[in-house]
MOPAC internal coordinates of N, CA, C and O (Angstrom, degrees):
PM7 1SCF
backbone

  N    0.0000 0     0.00 0     0.00 0    0    0    0
  C    1.4616 1     0.00 0     0.00 0    1    0    0
  C    1.5105 1   108.90 1     0.00 0    2    1    0
  O    1.2310 1   120.51 1   -46.48 1    3    2    1
  N    1.3128 1   116.63 1   133.52 1    3    2    1
  C    1.4523 1   122.65 1   179.41 1    5    3    2
  C    1.5208 1   109.09 1   -90.12 1    6    5    3
  O    1.2310 1   120.11 1   -70.21 1    7    6    5
  N    1.3400 1   117.40 1   109.79 1    7    6    5
  C    1.4596 1   121.03 1  -179.64 1    9    7    6
  C    1.5231 1   111.69 1   -74.39 1   10    9    7
  O    1.2310 1   119.35 1   173.41 1   11   10    9
  N    1.3226 1   118.84 1    -6.59 1   11   10    9
  C    1.4557 1   121.68 1  -179.01 1   13   11   10
  C    1.5266 1   113.04 1   -90.09 1   14   13   11
  O    1.2310 1   119.96 1  -176.21 1   15   14   13
  N    1.3113 1   117.67 1     3.79 1   15   14   13
  C    1.4562 1   119.25 1   175.31 1   17   15   14
  C    1.5246 1   109.04 1   -61.46 1   18   17   15
  O    1.2310 1   120.92 1   -36.23 1   19   18   17
  N    1.3173 1   115.84 1   143.77 1   19   18   17
  C    1.4512 1   120.55 1   176.84 1   21   19   18
  C    1.5249 1   109.35 1   -90.01 1   22   21   19
  O    1.2310 1   120.94 1   -29.60 1   23   22   21
  N    1.3204 1   115.81 1   150.40 1   23   22   21
  C    1.4635 1   122.68 1  -178.09 1   25   23   22
  C    1.5233 1   108.55 1  -106.98 1   26   25   23
  O    1.2310 1   120.83 1   -48.42 1   27   26   25
  N    1.3317 1   116.01 1   131.58 1   27   26   25
  C    1.4610 1   121.75 1   178.66 1   29   27   26
  C    1.5189 1   109.01 1  -130.31 1   30   29   27
  O    1.2310 1   120.57 1   -43.68 1   31   30   29
  N    1.3301 1   116.52 1   136.32 1   31   30   29
  C    1.4588 1   121.29 1   175.28 1   33   31   30
  C    1.5224 1   108.05 1  -104.88 1   34   33   31
  O    1.2310 1   121.14 1   -45.06 1   35   34   33
  N    1.3345 1   115.42 1   134.94 1   35   34   33
  C    1.4576 1   121.91 1  -178.23 1   37   35   34
  C    1.5168 1   110.60 1  -128.86 1   38   37   35
  O    1.2310 1   121.25 1   -30.58 1   39   38   37
  N    1.3131 1   115.21 1   149.42 1   39   38   37
  C    1.4510 1   123.08 1   166.60 1   41   39   38
  C    1.5244 1   104.10 1  -110.44 1   42   41   39
  O    1.2310 1   120.36 1   -55.20 1   43   42   41
  N    1.3261 1   116.91 1   124.80 1   43   42   41
  C    1.4673 1   119.93 1  -176.02 1   45   43   42
  C    1.5234 1   110.92 1  -129.02 1   46   45   43
  O    1.2310 1   121.37 1   -19.94 1   47   46   45
  N    1.3141 1   114.99 1   160.06 1   47   46   45
  C    1.4603 1   121.66 1   167.12 1   49   47   46
  C    1.5181 1   107.97 1   -96.87 1   50   49   47
  O    1.2310 1   121.36 1   -34.40 1   51   50   49
  N    1.3284 1   115.01 1   145.60 1   51   50   49
  C    1.4626 1   120.82 1   170.18 1   53   51   50
  C    1.5252 1   108.48 1  -115.28 1   54   53   51
  O    1.2310 1   121.30 1   -18.23 1   55   54   53
  N    1.3231 1   115.12 1   161.77 1   55   54   53
  C    1.4631 1   121.79 1   177.51 1   57   55   54
  C    1.5238 1   109.38 1   -91.43 1   58   57   55
  O    1.2310 1   120.64 1   -27.69 1   59   58   57
  N    1.3211 1   116.37 1   152.31 1   59   58   57
  C    1.4540 1   120.50 1   174.21 1   61   59   58
  C    1.5301 1   107.75 1   -60.50 1   62   61   59
  O    1.2310 1   119.77 1   -52.63 1   63   62   61
  N    1.3329 1   118.04 1   127.37 1   63   62   61
  C    1.4613 1   120.12 1  -176.45 1   65   63   62
  C    1.5284 1   114.41 1   -65.86 1   66   65   63
  O    1.2310 1   119.69 1   160.31 1   67   66   65
  N    1.3167 1   118.21 1   -19.69 1   67   66   65
  C    1.4616 1   120.76 1  -178.82 1   69   67   66
  C    1.5313 1   111.25 1   -97.24 1   70   69   67
  O    1.2310 1   120.44 1   127.39 1   71   70   69
  N    1.3237 1   116.77 1   -52.61 1   71   70   69
  C    1.4661 1   120.02 1  -174.61 1   73   71   70
  C    1.5248 1   113.63 1   -90.67 1   74   73   71
  O    1.2310 1   120.40 1   159.29 1   75   74   73
  N    1.3474 1   116.85 1   -20.71 1   75   74   73
  C    1.4613 1   120.11 1  -176.66 1   77   75   74
  C    1.5200 1   113.51 1    80.66 1   78   77   75
  O    1.2310 1   120.10 1  -173.04 1   79   78   77
  N    1.3418 1   117.41 1     6.96 1   79   78   77
  C    1.4656 1   120.95 1   178.77 1   81   79   78
  C    1.5274 1   108.81 1   -60.19 1   82   81   79
  O    1.2310 1   121.31 1   -49.24 1   83   82   81
  N    1.3346 1   115.11 1   130.76 1   83   82   81
  C    1.4647 1   121.05 1  -178.21 1   85   83   82
  C    1.5239 1   110.86 1   -77.20 1   86   85   83
  O    1.2310 1   120.84 1   -21.62 1   87   86   85
  N    1.3389 1   116.01 1   158.38 1   87   86   85
  C    1.4520 1   121.40 1   177.32 1   89   87   86
  C    1.5182 1   113.37 1    66.99 1   90   89   87
  O    1.2310 1   120.41 1  -150.03 1   91   90   89
  N    1.3295 1   116.82 1    29.97 1   91   90   89
  C    1.4609 1   122.30 1  -172.38 1   93   91   90
  C    1.5274 1   112.92 1   -74.60 1   94   93   91
  O    1.2310 1   120.45 1   134.12 1   95   94   93
  N    1.3185 1   116.75 1   -45.88 1   95   94   93
  C    1.4617 1   120.92 1  -175.16 1   97   95   94
  C    1.5195 1   108.32 1  -142.48 1   98   97   95
  O    1.2310 1   120.83 1   -25.08 1   99   98   97
  N    1.3156 1   116.02 1   154.92 1   99   98   97
  C    1.4660 1   121.89 1   176.34 1  101   99   98
  C    1.5158 1   108.55 1  -105.39 1  102  101   99
  O    1.2310 1   120.85 1   -46.03 1  103  102  101
  N    1.3280 1   115.99 1   133.97 1  103  102  101
  C    1.4639 1   122.67 1   176.27 1  105  103  102
  C    1.5217 1   108.70 1  -127.20 1  106  105  103
  O    1.2310 1   120.95 1   -30.36 1  107  106  105
  N    1.3157 1   115.78 1   149.64 1  107  106  105
  C    1.4525 1   122.35 1   175.98 1  109  107  106
  C    1.5235 1   107.24 1  -109.59 1  110  109  107
  O    1.2310 1   121.14 1   -56.46 1  111  110  109
  N    1.3141 1   115.42 1   123.54 1  111  110  109
  C    1.4604 1   121.56 1  -171.65 1  113  111  110
  C    1.5183 1   110.13 1  -125.04 1  114  113  111
  O    1.2310 1   120.40 1   -42.05 1  115  114  113
  N    1.3209 1   116.85 1   137.95 1  115  114  113
  C    1.4696 1   122.31 1   168.40 1  117  115  114
  C    1.5189 1   106.29 1  -106.66 1  118  117  115
  O    1.2310 1   120.88 1   -56.40 1  119  118  117
  N    1.3223 1   115.92 1   123.60 1  119  118  117
  C    1.4632 1   121.29 1  -178.11 1  121  119  118
  C    1.5282 1   109.52 1  -124.37 1  122  121  119
  O    1.2310 1   121.34 1   -32.64 1  123  122  121
  N    1.3273 1   115.05 1   147.36 1  123  122  121
  C    1.4496 1   121.52 1   178.31 1  125  123  122
  C    1.5164 1   109.00 1  -112.23 1  126  125  123
  O    1.2310 1   120.58 1   -38.26 1  127  126  125
  N    1.3189 1   116.49 1   141.74 1  127  126  125
  C    1.4535 1   121.51 1   176.61 1  129  127  126
  C    1.5101 1   110.26 1  -165.50 1  130  129  127
  O    1.2310 1   120.68 1   -11.01 1  131  130  129
  N    1.3140 1   116.31 1   168.99 1  131  130  129
  C    1.4607 1   120.91 1  -179.82 1  133  131  130
  C    1.5249 1   111.05 1   -71.40 1  134  133  131
  O    1.2310 1   120.32 1   157.78 1  135  134  133
  N    1.3314 1   117.00 1   -22.22 1  135  134  133
  C    1.4618 1   122.82 1   176.06 1  137  135  134
  C    1.5250 1   108.16 1  -160.81 1  138  137  135
  O    1.2310 1   120.47 1     1.14 1  139  138  137
  N    1.3362 1   116.70 1  -178.86 1  139  138  137
  C    1.4661 1   120.59 1  -176.77 1  141  139  138
  C    1.5219 1   112.01 1   -60.61 1  142  141  139
  O    1.2310 1   119.94 1   136.96 1  143  142  141
  N    1.3150 1   117.73 1   -43.04 1  143  142  141
  C    1.4673 1   119.98 1  -179.12 1  145  143  142
  C    1.5220 1   111.64 1   -63.15 1  146  145  143
  O    1.2310 1   120.27 1   140.41 1  147  146  145
  N    1.3331 1   117.08 1   -39.59 1  147  146  145
  C    1.4670 1   120.34 1   177.88 1  149  147  146
  C    1.5247 1   110.43 1   -64.83 1  150  149  147
  O    1.2310 1   120.28 1   139.24 1  151  150  149
  N    1.3362 1   117.06 1   -40.76 1  151  150  149
  C    1.4685 1   120.45 1   178.79 1  153  151  150
  C    1.5287 1   110.65 1   -64.83 1  154  153  151
  O    1.2310 1   120.05 1   141.67 1  155  154  153
  N    1.3405 1   117.52 1   -38.33 1  155  154  153
  C    1.4670 1   120.41 1   177.52 1  157  155  154
  C    1.5277 1   110.83 1   -63.27 1  158  157  155
  O    1.2310 1   119.93 1   142.74 1  159  158  157
  N    1.3155 1   117.73 1   -37.26 1  159  158  157
  C    1.4673 1   121.09 1   177.97 1  161  159  158
  C    1.5221 1   111.03 1   -65.11 1  162  161  159
  O    1.2310 1   120.80 1   144.60 1  163  162  161
  N    1.3358 1   116.08 1   -35.40 1  163  162  161
  C    1.4702 1   120.87 1   178.09 1  165  163  162
  C    1.5260 1   110.27 1   -59.24 1  166  165  163
  O    1.2310 1   120.15 1   145.17 1  167  166  165
  N    1.3287 1   117.32 1   -34.83 1  167  166  165
  C    1.4664 1   121.01 1  -177.97 1  169  167  166
  C    1.5193 1   112.51 1   -61.37 1  170  169  167
  O    1.2310 1   119.90 1   157.11 1  171  170  169
  N    1.3185 1   117.80 1   -22.89 1  171  170  169
  C    1.4642 1   120.81 1   179.27 1  173  171  170
  C    1.5277 1   111.68 1   -61.07 1  174  173  171
  O    1.2310 1   119.93 1   159.24 1  175  174  173
  N    1.3426 1   117.74 1   -20.76 1  175  174  173
  C    1.4648 1   120.26 1  -179.70 1  177  175  174
  C    1.5275 1   113.08 1   -88.64 1  178  177  175
  O    1.2310 1   119.89 1   176.77 1  179  178  177
  N    1.3410 1   117.81 1    -3.23 1  179  178  177
  C    1.4628 1   121.05 1   176.34 1  181  179  178
  C    1.5319 1   107.43 1   -71.08 1  182  181  179
  O    1.2310 1   119.84 1   -51.50 1  183  182  181
  N    1.3397 1   117.91 1   128.50 1  183  182  181
  C    1.4668 1   119.91 1  -179.42 1  185  183  182
  C    1.5324 1   112.09 1   -53.82 1  186  185  183
  O    1.2310 1   120.70 1   -50.84 1  187  186  185
  N    1.3186 1   116.26 1   129.16 1  187  186  185
  C    1.4615 1   124.17 1   175.84 1  189  187  186
  C    1.5298 1   113.00 1    64.24 1  190  189  187
  O    1.2310 1   120.17 1  -154.03 1  191  190  189
  N    1.3372 1   117.27 1    25.97 1  191  190  189
  C    1.4647 1   121.55 1   178.70 1  193  191  190
  C    1.5236 1   109.95 1   -53.90 1  194  193  191
  O    1.2310 1   120.82 1   -45.39 1  195  194  193
  N    1.3334 1   116.04 1   134.61 1  195  194  193
  C    1.4593 1   121.92 1   176.60 1  197  195  194
  C    1.5252 1   109.35 1  -111.17 1  198  197  195
  O    1.2310 1   120.29 1   110.69 1  199  198  197
  N    1.3426 1   117.04 1   -69.31 1  199  198  197
  C    1.4612 1   119.81 1  -178.65 1  201  199  198
  C    1.5279 1   110.29 1  -159.22 1  202  201  199
  O    1.2310 1   121.34 1   -13.39 1  203  202  201
  N    1.3196 1   115.03 1   166.61 1  203  202  201
  C    1.4641 1   122.23 1   177.67 1  205  203  202
  C    1.5211 1   108.70 1   -86.82 1  206  205  203
  O    1.2310 1   120.80 1   -48.10 1  207  206  205
  N    1.3227 1   116.07 1   131.90 1  207  206  205
  C    1.4624 1   121.65 1   173.54 1  209  207  206
  C    1.5231 1   108.14 1   -90.37 1  210  209  207
  O    1.2310 1   120.79 1   124.12 1  211  210  209
  N    1.3307 1   116.10 1   -55.88 1  211  210  209
  C    1.4654 1   121.39 1   177.16 1  213  211  210
  C    1.5225 1   109.10 1  -142.14 1  214  213  211
  O    1.2310 1   121.10 1   -20.81 1  215  214  213
  N    1.3216 1   115.50 1   159.19 1  215  214  213
  C    1.4503 1   122.70 1   174.37 1  217  215  214
  C    1.5112 1   108.78 1  -144.76 1  218  217  215
  O    1.2310 1   120.60 1   -35.95 1  219  218  217
  N    1.3087 1   116.46 1   144.05 1  219  218  217
  C    1.4622 1   120.62 1  -177.72 1  221  219  218
  C    1.5159 1   110.83 1   -94.85 1  222  221  219
  O    1.2310 1   121.29 1   -11.19 1  223  222  221
  N    1.3120 1   115.14 1   168.81 1  223  222  221
  C    1.4594 1   120.92 1   170.93 1  225  223  222
  C    1.5181 1   107.76 1   -65.42 1  226  225  223
  O    1.2310 1   121.00 1   -17.58 1  227  226  225
  N    1.3094 1   115.69 1   162.42 1  227  226  225
  C    1.4616 1   118.75 1  -177.53 1  229  227  226
  C    1.5138 1   111.05 1   -76.89 1  230  229  227
  O    1.2310 1   121.99 1   -20.05 1  231  230  229
  N    1.3058 1   113.79 1   159.95 1  231  230  229
  C    1.4484 1   122.18 1   172.36 1  233  231  230
  C    1.5191 1   106.86 1  -110.44 1  234  233  231
  O    1.2310 1   120.14 1  -116.42 1  235  234  233
  N    1.3144 1   117.33 1    63.58 1  235  234  233
  C    1.4610 1   122.06 1  -174.16 1  237  235  234
  C    1.5219 1   110.19 1   -56.35 1  238  237  235
  O    1.2310 1   121.20 1   -42.98 1  239  238  237
  N    1.3097 1   115.31 1   137.02 1  239  238  237
  C    1.4527 1   120.56 1   177.67 1  241  239  238
  C    1.5095 1   113.61 1    85.76 1  242  241  239
  O    1.2310 1   119.66 1  -175.01 1  243  242  241
  N    1.3201 1   118.25 1     4.99 1  243  242  241
  C    1.4572 1   121.18 1   178.41 1  245  243  242
  C    1.5192 1   109.90 1   -59.99 1  246  245  243
  O    1.2310 1   120.63 1   -45.12 1  247  246  245
  N    1.3072 1   116.40 1   134.88 1  247  246  245
  C    1.4521 1   120.76 1   177.54 1  249  247  246
  C    1.5205 1   109.35 1   -88.56 1  250  249  247
  O    1.2310 1   120.70 1   -46.36 1  251  250  249
  N    1.3063 1   116.27 1   133.64 1  251  250  249
  C    1.4520 1   120.52 1   178.87 1  253  251  250
  C    1.5184 1   110.33 1   -76.58 1  254  253  251
  O    1.2310 1   120.72 1   -41.85 1  255  254  253
  N    1.3417 1   116.23 1   138.15 1  255  254  253
  C    1.4599 1   117.60 1   172.76 1  257  255  254
  C    1.5235 1   107.92 1   -78.55 1  258  257  255
  O    1.2310 1   120.18 1    -5.36 1  259  258  257
  N    1.3125 1   117.27 1   174.64 1  259  258  257
  C    1.4667 1   120.84 1  -173.99 1  261  259  258
  C    1.5293 1   112.68 1   -59.86 1  262  261  259
  O    1.2310 1   120.04 1   136.40 1  263  262  261
  N    1.3356 1   117.53 1   -43.60 1  263  262  261
  C    1.4657 1   120.15 1   179.39 1  265  263  262
  C    1.5209 1   111.51 1   -64.66 1  266  265  263
  O    1.2310 1   120.28 1   136.96 1  267  266  265
  N    1.3396 1   117.07 1   -43.04 1  267  266  265
  C    1.4645 1   120.28 1   178.58 1  269  267  266
  C    1.5248 1   110.61 1   -63.32 1  270  269  267
  O    1.2310 1   120.74 1   137.71 1  271  270  269
  N    1.3205 1   116.19 1   -42.29 1  271  270  269
  C    1.4672 1   119.98 1  -179.33 1  273  271  270
  C    1.5338 1   110.56 1   -58.71 1  274  273  271
  O    1.2310 1   119.96 1   132.07 1  275  274  273
  N    1.3237 1   117.69 1   -47.93 1  275  274  273
  C    1.4784 1   121.12 1   178.36 1  277  275  274
  C    1.5241 1   110.50 1   -61.13 1  278  277  275
  O    1.2310 1   120.94 1   137.49 1  279  278  277
  N    1.3153 1   115.81 1   -42.51 1  279  278  277
  C    1.4590 1   121.48 1  -179.48 1  281  279  278
  C    1.5278 1   110.49 1   -60.15 1  282  281  279
  O    1.2310 1   120.49 1   129.82 1  283  282  281
  N    1.3094 1   116.67 1   -50.18 1  283  282  281
  C    1.4505 1   120.51 1  -176.34 1  285  283  282
  C    1.5235 1   112.36 1   -75.35 1  286  285  283
  O    1.2310 1   119.51 1   149.87 1  287  286  285
  N    1.3117 1   118.54 1   -30.13 1  287  286  285
  C    1.4616 1   120.33 1   175.64 1  289  287  286
  C    1.5252 1   111.30 1   -66.34 1  290  289  287
  O    1.2310 1   120.78 1   157.16 1  291  290  289
  N    1.3309 1   116.11 1   -22.84 1  291  290  289
  C    1.4643 1   119.47 1   177.05 1  293  291  290
  C    1.5320 1   111.32 1   -81.51 1  294  293  291
  O    1.2310 1   120.46 1  -177.00 1  295  294  293
  N    1.3370 1   116.73 1     3.00 1  295  294  293
  C    1.4513 1   121.20 1   175.86 1  297  295  294
  C    1.5159 1   115.27 1    96.85 1  298  297  295
  O    1.2310 1   119.80 1  -173.91 1  299  298  297
  N    1.3088 1   117.99 1     6.09 1  299  298  297
  C    1.4600 1   121.70 1  -178.94 1  301  299  298
  C    1.5286 1   109.43 1   -95.82 1  302  301  299
  O    1.2310 1   120.69 1   -51.15 1  303  302  301
  N    1.3168 1   116.28 1   128.85 1  303  302  301
  C    1.4600 1   120.54 1  -172.94 1  305  303  302
  C    1.5269 1   114.29 1  -113.54 1  306  305  303
  O    1.2310 1   119.95 1  -162.32 1  307  306  305
  N    1.3282 1   117.70 1    17.68 1  307  306  305
  C    1.4601 1   120.14 1   174.30 1  309  307  306
  C    1.5255 1   109.67 1  -156.24 1  310  309  307
  O    1.2310 1   120.89 1   -16.57 1  311  310  309
  N    1.3317 1   115.90 1   163.43 1  311  310  309
  C    1.4559 1   121.43 1   170.99 1  313  311  310
  C    1.5175 1   109.83 1  -159.28 1  314  313  311
  O    1.2310 1   121.04 1   -22.19 1  315  314  313
  N    1.3367 1   115.62 1   157.81 1  315  314  313
  C    1.4504 1   120.83 1   175.29 1  317  315  314
  C    1.5138 1   107.79 1   -69.38 1  318  317  315
  O    1.2310 1   119.94 1   -42.08 1  319  318  317
  N    1.3263 1   117.72 1   137.92 1  319  318  317
  C    1.4557 1   119.68 1  -176.19 1  321  319  318
  C    1.5113 1   113.45 1   -86.70 1  322  321  319
  O    1.2310 1   120.14 1  -160.25 1  323  322  321
  N    1.3337 1   117.34 1    19.75 1  323  322  321
  C    1.4631 1   119.59 1   170.84 1  325  323  322
  C    1.5281 1   109.69 1   -83.85 1  326  325  323
  O    1.2310 1   120.83 1  -172.12 1  327  326  325
  N    1.3365 1   116.02 1     7.88 1  327  326  325
  C    1.4493 1   121.06 1   176.23 1  329  327  326
  C    1.5073 1   114.69 1    98.69 1  330  329  327
  O    1.2310 1   119.98 1   172.95 1  331  330  329
  N    1.3089 1   117.64 1    -7.05 1  331  330  329
  C    1.4658 1   120.63 1  -178.06 1  333  331  330
  C    1.5229 1   109.63 1   -97.44 1  334  333  331
  O    1.2310 1   120.55 1   -54.58 1  335  334  333
  N    1.3225 1   116.55 1   125.42 1  335  334  333
  C    1.4544 1   121.15 1   175.94 1  337  335  334
  C    1.5253 1   106.69 1   -90.01 1  338  337  335
  O    1.2310 1   120.65 1   -91.87 1  339  338  337
  N    1.3290 1   116.36 1    88.13 1  339  338  337
  C    1.4535 1   119.93 1  -166.52 1  341  339  338
  C    1.5175 1   116.58 1  -106.91 1  342  341  339
  O    1.2310 1   119.09 1   163.55 1  343  342  341
  N    1.3239 1   119.33 1   -16.45 1  343  342  341
  C    1.4645 1   117.98 1  -174.69 1  345  343  342
  C    1.5046 1   112.11 1   -83.69 1  346  345  343
  O    1.2310 1   120.10 1   180.00 1  347  346  345

């Protein structure tokens, strides 16, 4: 696991899973990447991703807690920021 990954928080829209209507729901996502562009690419793997509403500056050097470390070591580079590591 690369501890030098930068952390970015995003607010995104998702599409309706049935109709595909854009702007259906808002999700808050924490994504890790080597830079902002890499973190934005990670968002493409969020189910029903539509578009980015907002994104924060990075928290470079953030230390992963034990749950995050296990999550990211399994190859997952994002999670919902409601505390559930679900992807």
